N, CA, C and O atoms as a CHARMM CRD file, in Angstrom:
* protein
*
  312
    1    1 UNK  N     35.73800  35.49400 -37.12000 PROA 1      0.00000
    2    1 UNK  CA    36.72300  34.43800 -36.59900 PROA 1      0.00000
    3    1 UNK  C     37.53400  35.25200 -35.47600 PROA 1      0.00000
    4    1 UNK  O     37.97000  36.37800 -35.71500 PROA 1      0.00000
    5    2 UNK  N     37.70300  34.63900 -34.28300 PROA 2      0.00000
    6    2 UNK  CA    38.39800  35.30100 -33.24000 PROA 2      0.00000
    7    2 UNK  C     39.83800  35.50200 -33.59300 PROA 2      0.00000
    8    2 UNK  O     40.42300  34.75300 -34.37500 PROA 2      0.00000
    9    3 UNK  N     40.43300  36.58500 -32.97000 PROA 3      0.00000
   10    3 UNK  CA    41.90500  36.87500 -33.28300 PROA 3      0.00000
   11    3 UNK  C     42.74300  35.75400 -32.80500 PROA 3      0.00000
   12    3 UNK  O     42.44300  35.07600 -31.82200 PROA 3      0.00000
   13    4 UNK  N     43.76900  35.58300 -33.50100 PROA 4      0.00000
   14    4 UNK  CA    44.90200  34.50100 -33.17300 PROA 4      0.00000
   15    4 UNK  C     45.49900  34.91800 -31.68100 PROA 4      0.00000
   16    4 UNK  O     45.68200  36.09400 -31.36500 PROA 4      0.00000
   17    5 UNK  N     45.74400  33.92300 -30.90900 PROA 5      0.00000
   18    5 UNK  CA    46.36700  34.23400 -29.64000 PROA 5      0.00000
   19    5 UNK  C     47.86300  33.84900 -29.72500 PROA 5      0.00000
   20    5 UNK  O     48.19300  32.69800 -30.00900 PROA 5      0.00000
   21    6 UNK  N     48.73100  34.79200 -29.48600 PROA 6      0.00000
   22    6 UNK  CA    50.17700  34.63400 -29.72900 PROA 6      0.00000
   23    6 UNK  C     50.76100  33.90200 -28.58300 PROA 6      0.00000
   24    6 UNK  O     50.78400  34.44400 -27.47800 PROA 6      0.00000
   25    7 UNK  N     51.22100  32.74200 -28.75700 PROA 7      0.00000
   26    7 UNK  CA    51.79900  31.93300 -27.50600 PROA 7      0.00000
   27    7 UNK  C     52.99000  32.80200 -26.98100 PROA 7      0.00000
   28    7 UNK  O     53.71300  33.44900 -27.74000 PROA 7      0.00000
   29    8 UNK  N     53.12800  32.76700 -25.69400 PROA 8      0.00000
   30    8 UNK  CA    54.39300  33.32000 -24.93500 PROA 8      0.00000
   31    8 UNK  C     54.74900  32.44700 -23.85700 PROA 8      0.00000
   32    8 UNK  O     54.07400  31.47200 -23.52900 PROA 8      0.00000
   33    9 UNK  N     55.79600  32.79900 -23.31800 PROA 9      0.00000
   34    9 UNK  CA    56.22300  31.98200 -22.02100 PROA 9      0.00000
   35    9 UNK  C     55.60000  32.47600 -20.73500 PROA 9      0.00000
   36    9 UNK  O     55.76300  31.84700 -19.69000 PROA 9      0.00000
   37   10 UNK  N     54.89900  33.57500 -20.78800 PROA 10     0.00000
   38   10 UNK  CA    54.22300  34.04200 -19.71100 PROA 10     0.00000
   39   10 UNK  C     52.71300  33.66700 -19.66900 PROA 10     0.00000
   40   10 UNK  O     52.06900  33.75000 -20.71500 PROA 10     0.00000
   41   11 UNK  N     52.15100  33.28500 -18.59500 PROA 11     0.00000
   42   11 UNK  CA    50.82600  32.82100 -18.46500 PROA 11     0.00000
   43   11 UNK  C     50.06600  33.60900 -17.46700 PROA 11     0.00000
   44   11 UNK  O     50.60900  34.09400 -16.47400 PROA 11     0.00000
   45   12 UNK  N     48.78400  33.73500 -17.74200 PROA 12     0.00000
   46   12 UNK  CA    47.93800  34.56700 -16.83800 PROA 12     0.00000
   47   12 UNK  C     47.26300  33.71400 -15.72900 PROA 12     0.00000
   48   12 UNK  O     46.67200  34.18800 -14.75900 PROA 12     0.00000
   49   13 UNK  N     47.43600  32.32400 -16.01200 PROA 13     0.00000
   50   13 UNK  CA    46.73300  31.44100 -15.19200 PROA 13     0.00000
   51   13 UNK  C     47.82600  31.27600 -14.04800 PROA 13     0.00000
   52   13 UNK  O     49.02000  31.07900 -14.27200 PROA 13     0.00000
   53   14 UNK  N     47.22000  31.38900 -12.72800 PROA 14     0.00000
   54   14 UNK  CA    48.04200  31.20800 -11.56100 PROA 14     0.00000
   55   14 UNK  C     47.52100  30.04100 -10.84600 PROA 14     0.00000
   56   14 UNK  O     46.32100  29.85600 -10.64300 PROA 14     0.00000
   57   15 UNK  N     48.56700  29.17400 -10.43000 PROA 15     0.00000
   58   15 UNK  CA    48.29000  27.92700  -9.74000 PROA 15     0.00000
   59   15 UNK  C     48.47600  28.05900  -8.22300 PROA 15     0.00000
   60   15 UNK  O     49.62900  28.28100  -7.85300 PROA 15     0.00000
   61   16 UNK  N     47.65300  27.97100  -7.41600 PROA 16     0.00000
   62   16 UNK  CA    47.88900  28.26100  -5.97400 PROA 16     0.00000
   63   16 UNK  C     48.04800  26.95900  -5.21200 PROA 16     0.00000
   64   16 UNK  O     47.61000  26.82100  -4.07000 PROA 16     0.00000
   65   17 UNK  N     48.69400  25.99900  -5.88500 PROA 17     0.00000
   66   17 UNK  CA    48.82900  24.65000  -5.11000 PROA 17     0.00000
   67   17 UNK  C     49.66000  24.78600  -3.83300 PROA 17     0.00000
   68   17 UNK  O     49.32200  24.22400  -2.79100 PROA 17     0.00000
   69   18 UNK  N     50.76300  25.55300  -3.94000 PROA 18     0.00000
   70   18 UNK  CA    51.58500  25.65800  -2.81600 PROA 18     0.00000
   71   18 UNK  C     50.85800  26.27500  -1.51200 PROA 18     0.00000
   72   18 UNK  O     51.07800  25.85800  -0.37500 PROA 18     0.00000
   73   19 UNK  N     49.94800  27.33900  -1.82700 PROA 19     0.00000
   74   19 UNK  CA    49.24600  27.78300  -0.75200 PROA 19     0.00000
   75   19 UNK  C     48.31200  27.02500  -0.05400 PROA 19     0.00000
   76   19 UNK  O     48.14800  27.07300   1.16500 PROA 19     0.00000
   77   20 UNK  N     47.65100  26.26500  -0.90100 PROA 20     0.00000
   78   20 UNK  CA    46.65300  25.22500  -0.51900 PROA 20     0.00000
   79   20 UNK  C     47.35800  24.01600   0.38900 PROA 20     0.00000
   80   20 UNK  O     46.90800  23.58600   1.45100 PROA 20     0.00000
   81   21 UNK  N     48.44300  23.62000  -0.21300 PROA 21     0.00000
   82   21 UNK  CA    49.22400  22.66300   0.54400 PROA 21     0.00000
   83   21 UNK  C     49.57800  23.08400   1.94200 PROA 21     0.00000
   84   21 UNK  O     49.34800  22.35900   2.91000 PROA 21     0.00000
   85   22 UNK  N     50.16700  24.32600   2.03900 PROA 22     0.00000
   86   22 UNK  CA    50.61300  24.90400   3.14200 PROA 22     0.00000
   87   22 UNK  C     49.39400  25.17800   4.20200 PROA 22     0.00000
   88   22 UNK  O     49.56700  25.00700   5.40900 PROA 22     0.00000
   89   23 UNK  N     48.26400  25.57500   3.70500 PROA 23     0.00000
   90   23 UNK  CA    47.10800  25.66900   4.59300 PROA 23     0.00000
   91   23 UNK  C     46.63700  24.34400   5.13800 PROA 23     0.00000
   92   23 UNK  O     46.05500  24.31700   6.22300 PROA 23     0.00000
   93   24 UNK  N     46.84400  23.30800   4.48600 PROA 24     0.00000
   94   24 UNK  CA    46.37600  22.03100   4.96600 PROA 24     0.00000
   95   24 UNK  C     47.46100  21.16300   5.41700 PROA 24     0.00000
   96   24 UNK  O     47.32800  19.95100   5.58200 PROA 24     0.00000
   97   25 UNK  N     48.61500  21.86700   5.62500 PROA 25     0.00000
   98   25 UNK  CA    49.89800  21.02200   6.17100 PROA 25     0.00000
   99   25 UNK  C     50.04300  19.74800   5.58800 PROA 25     0.00000
  100   25 UNK  O     50.11200  18.68200   6.19900 PROA 25     0.00000
  101   26 UNK  N     50.08900  19.93200   4.28300 PROA 26     0.00000
  102   26 UNK  CA    50.27700  18.62800   3.50800 PROA 26     0.00000
  103   26 UNK  C     51.56000  18.88900   2.55900 PROA 26     0.00000
  104   26 UNK  O     51.75800  19.98700   2.04000 PROA 26     0.00000
  105   27 UNK  N     52.31300  17.90700   2.40200 PROA 27     0.00000
  106   27 UNK  CA    53.48000  17.97300   1.51500 PROA 27     0.00000
  107   27 UNK  C     53.02900  17.61800   0.08300 PROA 27     0.00000
  108   27 UNK  O     51.97700  16.99600  -0.06600 PROA 27     0.00000
  109   28 UNK  N     53.74800  17.97100  -0.93700 PROA 28     0.00000
  110   28 UNK  CA    53.56800  17.68500  -2.26200 PROA 28     0.00000
  111   28 UNK  C     53.69700  16.20100  -2.41300 PROA 28     0.00000
  112   28 UNK  O     52.90100  15.59400  -3.13000 PROA 28     0.00000
  113   29 UNK  N     54.63200  15.60300  -1.79400 PROA 29     0.00000
  114   29 UNK  CA    54.85700  14.03200  -1.77500 PROA 29     0.00000
  115   29 UNK  C     53.47400  13.29400  -1.30200 PROA 29     0.00000
  116   29 UNK  O     52.99600  12.33000  -1.90000 PROA 29     0.00000
  117   30 UNK  N     52.92300  13.87800  -0.16900 PROA 30     0.00000
  118   30 UNK  CA    51.64900  13.24400   0.34300 PROA 30     0.00000
  119   30 UNK  C     50.49500  13.34500  -0.66400 PROA 30     0.00000
  120   30 UNK  O     49.67500  12.44300  -0.83400 PROA 30     0.00000
  121   31 UNK  N     50.49700  14.48100  -1.29800 PROA 31     0.00000
  122   31 UNK  CA    49.38900  14.77000  -2.26900 PROA 31     0.00000
  123   31 UNK  C     49.63600  13.87800  -3.48000 PROA 31     0.00000
  124   31 UNK  O     48.69500  13.34200  -4.06500 PROA 31     0.00000
  125   32 UNK  N     50.91300  13.72100  -3.85700 PROA 32     0.00000
  126   32 UNK  CA    51.18000  12.82800  -5.11700 PROA 32     0.00000
  127   32 UNK  C     50.81200  11.53500  -4.69100 PROA 32     0.00000
  128   32 UNK  O     50.05400  10.98700  -5.49200 PROA 32     0.00000
  129   33 UNK  N     51.11600  10.81400  -3.62200 PROA 33     0.00000
  130   33 UNK  CA    50.58800   9.58000  -3.23100 PROA 33     0.00000
  131   33 UNK  C     49.15000   9.37800  -3.10900 PROA 33     0.00000
  132   33 UNK  O     48.67100   8.27100  -3.35600 PROA 33     0.00000
  133   34 UNK  N     48.36400  10.43900  -2.71700 PROA 34     0.00000
  134   34 UNK  CA    46.93800  10.40300  -2.61200 PROA 34     0.00000
  135   34 UNK  C     46.21300  10.42800  -3.91300 PROA 34     0.00000
  136   34 UNK  O     45.17100   9.79600  -4.08600 PROA 34     0.00000
  137   35 UNK  N     46.75700  11.14300  -4.79600 PROA 35     0.00000
  138   35 UNK  CA    46.17600  11.13800  -6.07200 PROA 35     0.00000
  139   35 UNK  C     46.65700  10.49800  -7.28900 PROA 35     0.00000
  140   35 UNK  O     46.13200  10.63200  -8.39400 PROA 35     0.00000
  141   36 UNK  N     47.84300   9.68600  -6.98500 PROA 36     0.00000
  142   36 UNK  CA    48.23900   8.88100  -7.74800 PROA 36     0.00000
  143   36 UNK  C     48.96200   9.43600  -9.04000 PROA 36     0.00000
  144   36 UNK  O     48.93300   8.76900 -10.07400 PROA 36     0.00000
  145   37 UNK  N     49.60300  10.63800  -8.98400 PROA 37     0.00000
  146   37 UNK  CA    50.44200  11.30000  -9.76900 PROA 37     0.00000
  147   37 UNK  C     51.88900  11.28600  -9.49200 PROA 37     0.00000
  148   37 UNK  O     52.21400  11.07500  -8.32400 PROA 37     0.00000
  149   38 UNK  N     52.73100  11.45800 -10.29300 PROA 38     0.00000
  150   38 UNK  CA    54.05300  11.42000 -10.01800 PROA 38     0.00000
  151   38 UNK  C     54.40400  12.86100  -9.39700 PROA 38     0.00000
  152   38 UNK  O     53.81500  13.89700  -9.70500 PROA 38     0.00000
  153   39 UNK  N     55.41000  12.76600  -8.51500 PROA 39     0.00000
  154   39 UNK  CA    55.90100  14.09300  -7.90700 PROA 39     0.00000
  155   39 UNK  C     56.44000  15.08900  -8.95200 PROA 39     0.00000
  156   39 UNK  O     56.32300  16.30900  -8.83500 PROA 39     0.00000
  157   40 UNK  N     56.97200  14.53500  -9.86600 PROA 40     0.00000
  158   40 UNK  CA    57.49100  15.47500 -11.08500 PROA 40     0.00000
  159   40 UNK  C     56.35900  16.18200 -11.66200 PROA 40     0.00000
  160   40 UNK  O     56.40500  17.39300 -11.87800 PROA 40     0.00000
  161   41 UNK  N     55.22000  15.37400 -11.95000 PROA 41     0.00000
  162   41 UNK  CA    54.11100  16.11800 -12.63200 PROA 41     0.00000
  163   41 UNK  C     53.37800  17.16200 -11.73000 PROA 41     0.00000
  164   41 UNK  O     52.90100  18.18600 -12.21900 PROA 41     0.00000
  165   42 UNK  N     53.30500  16.88000 -10.43800 PROA 42     0.00000
  166   42 UNK  CA    52.66600  17.67800  -9.51600 PROA 42     0.00000
  167   42 UNK  C     53.71400  18.94600  -9.32500 PROA 42     0.00000
  168   42 UNK  O     53.22000  20.05700  -9.13100 PROA 42     0.00000
  169   43 UNK  N     54.84900  18.83000  -9.36600 PROA 43     0.00000
  170   43 UNK  CA    55.84900  19.75400  -9.18200 PROA 43     0.00000
  171   43 UNK  C     55.63700  20.74800 -10.39200 PROA 43     0.00000
  172   43 UNK  O     55.51700  21.96000 -10.21000 PROA 43     0.00000
  173   44 UNK  N     55.60100  20.21100 -11.52300 PROA 44     0.00000
  174   44 UNK  CA    55.36100  21.04100 -12.78300 PROA 44     0.00000
  175   44 UNK  C     54.00800  21.89000 -12.62600 PROA 44     0.00000
  176   44 UNK  O     54.05000  23.08700 -12.91000 PROA 44     0.00000
  177   45 UNK  N     52.97700  21.39300 -12.24600 PROA 45     0.00000
  178   45 UNK  CA    51.76300  22.00600 -11.90300 PROA 45     0.00000
  179   45 UNK  C     52.04300  23.14400 -10.94900 PROA 45     0.00000
  180   45 UNK  O     51.67500  24.29000 -11.20600 PROA 45     0.00000
  181   46 UNK  N     52.72300  22.81300  -9.80100 PROA 46     0.00000
  182   46 UNK  CA    52.78100  23.75800  -8.64800 PROA 46     0.00000
  183   46 UNK  C     53.81800  25.08800  -9.16700 PROA 46     0.00000
  184   46 UNK  O     53.61100  26.24100  -8.78800 PROA 46     0.00000
  185   47 UNK  N     54.65600  24.80600  -9.85000 PROA 47     0.00000
  186   47 UNK  CA    55.59600  25.95800 -10.35800 PROA 47     0.00000
  187   47 UNK  C     54.85400  26.75300 -11.42200 PROA 47     0.00000
  188   47 UNK  O     55.31800  27.82400 -11.81300 PROA 47     0.00000
  189   48 UNK  N     53.74900  26.27500 -11.88900 PROA 48     0.00000
  190   48 UNK  CA    53.22800  27.08100 -13.15500 PROA 48     0.00000
  191   48 UNK  C     53.69800  26.82600 -14.39800 PROA 48     0.00000
  192   48 UNK  O     53.45900  27.60600 -15.32000 PROA 48     0.00000
  193   49 UNK  N     54.42400  25.69700 -14.57000 PROA 49     0.00000
  194   49 UNK  CA    55.02500  25.34500 -15.87900 PROA 49     0.00000
  195   49 UNK  C     54.16000  24.46400 -16.67800 PROA 49     0.00000
  196   49 UNK  O     54.44500  24.17200 -17.84000 PROA 49     0.00000
  197   50 UNK  N     53.01600  24.00000 -16.02400 PROA 50     0.00000
  198   50 UNK  CA    52.07500  23.11100 -16.79700 PROA 50     0.00000
  199   50 UNK  C     51.44100  23.90800 -17.92600 PROA 50     0.00000
  200   50 UNK  O     51.06100  25.06600 -17.75400 PROA 50     0.00000
  201   51 UNK  N     51.32600  23.22000 -19.16500 PROA 51     0.00000
  202   51 UNK  CA    50.54600  23.88600 -20.16100 PROA 51     0.00000
  203   51 UNK  C     49.04600  23.46600 -20.21900 PROA 51     0.00000
  204   51 UNK  O     48.25100  24.10400 -20.91000 PROA 51     0.00000
  205   52 UNK  N     48.65300  22.33100 -19.44700 PROA 52     0.00000
  206   52 UNK  CA    47.36400  21.74600 -19.40500 PROA 52     0.00000
  207   52 UNK  C     47.16600  21.01700 -18.16400 PROA 52     0.00000
  208   52 UNK  O     48.13000  20.60900 -17.51700 PROA 52     0.00000
  209   53 UNK  N     45.83600  20.81500 -17.76400 PROA 53     0.00000
  210   53 UNK  CA    45.55200  20.00000 -16.69500 PROA 53     0.00000
  211   53 UNK  C     44.28600  19.15800 -17.07100 PROA 53     0.00000
  212   53 UNK  O     43.27500  19.75500 -17.44000 PROA 53     0.00000
  213   54 UNK  N     44.30400  17.90100 -16.99800 PROA 54     0.00000
  214   54 UNK  CA    43.13400  17.00700 -17.05300 PROA 54     0.00000
  215   54 UNK  C     42.05900  17.31100 -16.11900 PROA 54     0.00000
  216   54 UNK  O     42.40100  17.65100 -14.98600 PROA 54     0.00000
  217   55 UNK  N     40.84500  17.24900 -16.39000 PROA 55     0.00000
  218   55 UNK  CA    39.64300  17.44700 -15.54300 PROA 55     0.00000
  219   55 UNK  C     39.87700  16.35200 -14.48300 PROA 55     0.00000
  220   55 UNK  O     39.71600  16.66900 -13.30500 PROA 55     0.00000
  221   56 UNK  N     40.25500  15.04700 -14.80400 PROA 56     0.00000
  222   56 UNK  CA    40.43100  14.03000 -13.73000 PROA 56     0.00000
  223   56 UNK  C     41.43500  14.38600 -12.73800 PROA 56     0.00000
  224   56 UNK  O     41.23800  14.20000 -11.53700 PROA 56     0.00000
  225   57 UNK  N     42.49000  14.88400 -13.19600 PROA 57     0.00000
  226   57 UNK  CA    43.63400  15.38100 -12.27300 PROA 57     0.00000
  227   57 UNK  C     43.16700  16.45700 -11.47000 PROA 57     0.00000
  228   57 UNK  O     43.57400  16.46100 -10.30800 PROA 57     0.00000
  229   58 UNK  N     42.31700  17.47600 -11.87000 PROA 58     0.00000
  230   58 UNK  CA    41.91200  18.61300 -11.22500 PROA 58     0.00000
  231   58 UNK  C     40.95700  18.17600 -10.21800 PROA 58     0.00000
  232   58 UNK  O     40.96000  18.64600  -9.08000 PROA 58     0.00000
  233   59 UNK  N     40.13800  17.28400 -10.61300 PROA 59     0.00000
  234   59 UNK  CA    39.02000  16.58500  -9.57700 PROA 59     0.00000
  235   59 UNK  C     39.85500  15.88600  -8.54700 PROA 59     0.00000
  236   59 UNK  O     39.49000  16.04500  -7.38200 PROA 59     0.00000
  237   60 UNK  N     40.85000  15.18200  -8.75400 PROA 60     0.00000
  238   60 UNK  CA    41.53000  14.39700  -7.77300 PROA 60     0.00000
  239   60 UNK  C     42.10600  15.35100  -6.66300 PROA 60     0.00000
  240   60 UNK  O     41.96900  15.21200  -5.44700 PROA 60     0.00000
  241   61 UNK  N     42.81600  16.40500  -7.36900 PROA 61     0.00000
  242   61 UNK  CA    43.47900  17.38300  -6.35900 PROA 61     0.00000
  243   61 UNK  C     42.46000  18.04000  -5.49100 PROA 61     0.00000
  244   61 UNK  O     42.66100  18.18300  -4.28500 PROA 61     0.00000
  245   62 UNK  N     41.29200  18.47300  -6.12300 PROA 62     0.00000
  246   62 UNK  CA    40.26500  19.20500  -5.28100 PROA 62     0.00000
  247   62 UNK  C     39.61400  18.35500  -4.29400 PROA 62     0.00000
  248   62 UNK  O     39.20100  18.84400  -3.24300 PROA 62     0.00000
  249   63 UNK  N     39.48400  17.00900  -4.58300 PROA 63     0.00000
  250   63 UNK  CA    38.98300  16.02500  -3.77800 PROA 63     0.00000
  251   63 UNK  C     39.89600  15.87600  -2.49900 PROA 63     0.00000
  252   63 UNK  O     39.40800  15.92800  -1.37000 PROA 63     0.00000
  253   64 UNK  N     41.16800  15.69800  -2.71500 PROA 64     0.00000
  254   64 UNK  CA    42.09800  15.51900  -1.61100 PROA 64     0.00000
  255   64 UNK  C     42.44100  16.61700  -0.82300 PROA 64     0.00000
  256   64 UNK  O     42.80900  16.45400   0.34000 PROA 64     0.00000
  257   65 UNK  N     42.34700  17.84200  -1.39700 PROA 65     0.00000
  258   65 UNK  CA    42.44100  19.18900  -0.66600 PROA 65     0.00000
  259   65 UNK  C     41.13000  19.71600  -0.05000 PROA 65     0.00000
  260   65 UNK  O     41.12200  20.62500   0.78000 PROA 65     0.00000
  261   66 UNK  N     40.04200  19.10800  -0.49400 PROA 66     0.00000
  262   66 UNK  CA    38.80800  19.73000  -0.03700 PROA 66     0.00000
  263   66 UNK  C     38.60100  21.15900  -0.59700 PROA 66     0.00000
  264   66 UNK  O     38.20500  22.05200   0.15100 PROA 66     0.00000
  265   67 UNK  N     38.86300  21.38400  -1.89500 PROA 67     0.00000
  266   67 UNK  CA    38.70900  22.75300  -2.34500 PROA 67     0.00000
  267   67 UNK  C     38.02700  22.75400  -3.66000 PROA 67     0.00000
  268   67 UNK  O     37.80100  21.70000  -4.25500 PROA 67     0.00000
  269   68 UNK  N     37.69300  23.91700  -4.12700 PROA 68     0.00000
  270   68 UNK  CA    37.16300  23.97400  -5.47900 PROA 68     0.00000
  271   68 UNK  C     38.21700  24.32900  -6.48300 PROA 68     0.00000
  272   68 UNK  O     39.30600  24.78200  -6.13200 PROA 68     0.00000
  273   69 UNK  N     37.86400  24.10500  -7.82400 PROA 69     0.00000
  274   69 UNK  CA    38.77900  24.43800  -8.91900 PROA 69     0.00000
  275   69 UNK  C     39.28300  25.86500  -8.74900 PROA 69     0.00000
  276   69 UNK  O     40.45400  26.15000  -9.00200 PROA 69     0.00000
  277   70 UNK  N     38.47700  26.68100  -8.35600 PROA 70     0.00000
  278   70 UNK  CA    38.77000  28.17900  -8.21700 PROA 70     0.00000
  279   70 UNK  C     39.57500  28.53300  -7.16600 PROA 70     0.00000
  280   70 UNK  O     40.07900  29.65600  -7.16200 PROA 70     0.00000
  281   71 UNK  N     39.80300  27.66600  -6.16800 PROA 71     0.00000
  282   71 UNK  CA    40.74700  27.81600  -5.09300 PROA 71     0.00000
  283   71 UNK  C     42.05000  27.48900  -5.57100 PROA 71     0.00000
  284   71 UNK  O     43.02600  28.05300  -5.07800 PROA 71     0.00000
  285   72 UNK  N     42.19100  26.52300  -6.59900 PROA 72     0.00000
  286   72 UNK  CA    43.47800  26.20700  -6.92600 PROA 72     0.00000
  287   72 UNK  C     44.07500  26.91300  -8.16700 PROA 72     0.00000
  288   72 UNK  O     45.28500  27.05400  -8.34600 PROA 72     0.00000
  289   73 UNK  N     43.10000  27.34500  -9.00900 PROA 73     0.00000
  290   73 UNK  CA    43.51800  28.18200 -10.09500 PROA 73     0.00000
  291   73 UNK  C     42.91300  29.59500 -10.19600 PROA 73     0.00000
  292   73 UNK  O     41.72700  29.79200  -9.92900 PROA 73     0.00000
  293   74 UNK  N     43.79100  30.62100 -10.60500 PROA 74     0.00000
  294   74 UNK  CA    43.33700  31.98900 -10.65900 PROA 74     0.00000
  295   74 UNK  C     43.65900  32.45500 -12.03100 PROA 74     0.00000
  296   74 UNK  O     44.15000  31.74800 -12.91000 PROA 74     0.00000
  297   75 UNK  N     43.32700  33.76300 -12.14100 PROA 75     0.00000
  298   75 UNK  CA    43.53800  34.50300 -13.42300 PROA 75     0.00000
  299   75 UNK  C     44.09500  35.72000 -12.97100 PROA 75     0.00000
  300   75 UNK  O     43.44400  36.46100 -12.23400 PROA 75     0.00000
  301   76 UNK  N     45.41800  36.03700 -13.40300 PROA 76     0.00000
  302   76 UNK  CA    45.98500  37.40400 -13.13000 PROA 76     0.00000
  303   76 UNK  C     45.75100  38.21900 -14.30600 PROA 76     0.00000
  304   76 UNK  O     45.92800  37.92600 -15.48800 PROA 76     0.00000
  305   77 UNK  N     45.27500  39.41300 -13.72400 PROA 77     0.00000
  306   77 UNK  CA    44.90300  40.52000 -14.83400 PROA 77     0.00000
  307   77 UNK  C     46.01600  41.43400 -15.04900 PROA 77     0.00000
  308   77 UNK  O     45.76500  42.39700 -15.77300 PROA 77     0.00000
  309   78 UNK  N     47.24600  41.33100 -14.55100 PROA 78     0.00000
  310   78 UNK  CA    48.42100  42.06500 -14.59700 PROA 78     0.00000
  311   78 UNK  C     49.17000  41.67200 -15.91800 PROA 78     0.00000
  312   78 UNK  O     50.25100  42.19300 -16.19200 PROA 78     0.00000
């Protein structure tokens, strides 16, 4: 059996939504309208406070930003 993972407030998954929006000169509000998510939910994702993301949400964001999931999400080894 794999070892239990202790939950904590720090996560090693890094959300790079802010950088992608900046590169594409798009606001969070515009992305919210395009993907049909609330601004509040996208803001939670952008700040890294989200605990999960649905594949359908990930797909919609990647479609609108013209990116791959790996462009949006990263893993910090620190």
